[in-house]
N, C-alpha and C positions, 0 to 999 in steps of 0.2 A: 753249564757245559758249553764249551766253545762251539761256534757254528761258522761255516764258510759261506760267504756270499760275495758277489762281485760289487763293483763300485756303483752300479745302477741303483738309483734311489728307490726304485720300485722293488728291488730285491733285498733291501735292508731288512733285518729281522724286526718284527713288530712287537716282540716281547710277550707272546702268548704264554709261553712256559717259563721263560727266563727274561730278566730285564738286562739287555745288553747296553752298555754305556760306552764302550771303547772298541776300536778295531786296531789290529796289529798286522804286521806284514810277515807272511810265511817266508822261510828261507828261500831265496831266489826271486822274491817279490814278483814282478811281472812274468818272470820265466819259471815260476813255481809250478809244481804239478798239482797244487791245490786249485780246484775248479769249483765255481759257484754251485751250491747244492740245490738251486731251483731247477725244477723240471725243464728240460730243453735248453737250458743256458749252458754255454761252453766257455764263458769268459773266465779269466784268472780270478781267483777269489782272495778276499781279505778275510782275516780271522777275527770274528767279533767275540768279545770277552765280557763276562759279567764283572761287576765291581769286585767281587772276591777273587776272580781270576786275575784282574788287573793288579790287585794287591800282591798276589803270588808272583806276577811278572816283575813288579818292582823289587821283590825279594830275590830275584835271580832265576826264577823258573822260566824255562823257554819251551817246554814240551807240554802240550795240552791235548786232552782227549775230546772227541766229539761225543754228543749225547748217546749215540748208539754204541759207542766203544768199539766200533769196527776198525777204527784207525786213529792215529794221533798225528799231530802236526808240530813241527819245530818252527819257532818264530825268530825273526831277525832281532838284533839287539836295539833296533830303532824304537824309540818310545812310542807306545800306543797313542792313538789319536782319539780324543773324545768327540762323539757325534751327537 
């Protein structure tokens, strides 16, 4: 499941539940309403994707759910970045 975290290296997902390999840009990029999911952080977020989600992205999928399924995010067409 996708997860939203900012560019701060300390906030990157550690892969406790899922192994995130890529991040992508939400629609609006820096002006997006997607905000880092870390407690007390208010920075714009990137959307981290698992390998299978990255495959879905390459097949044209642009809408991804977060683990809690409380919301979804739409991604820009920019290619995801491996980290």
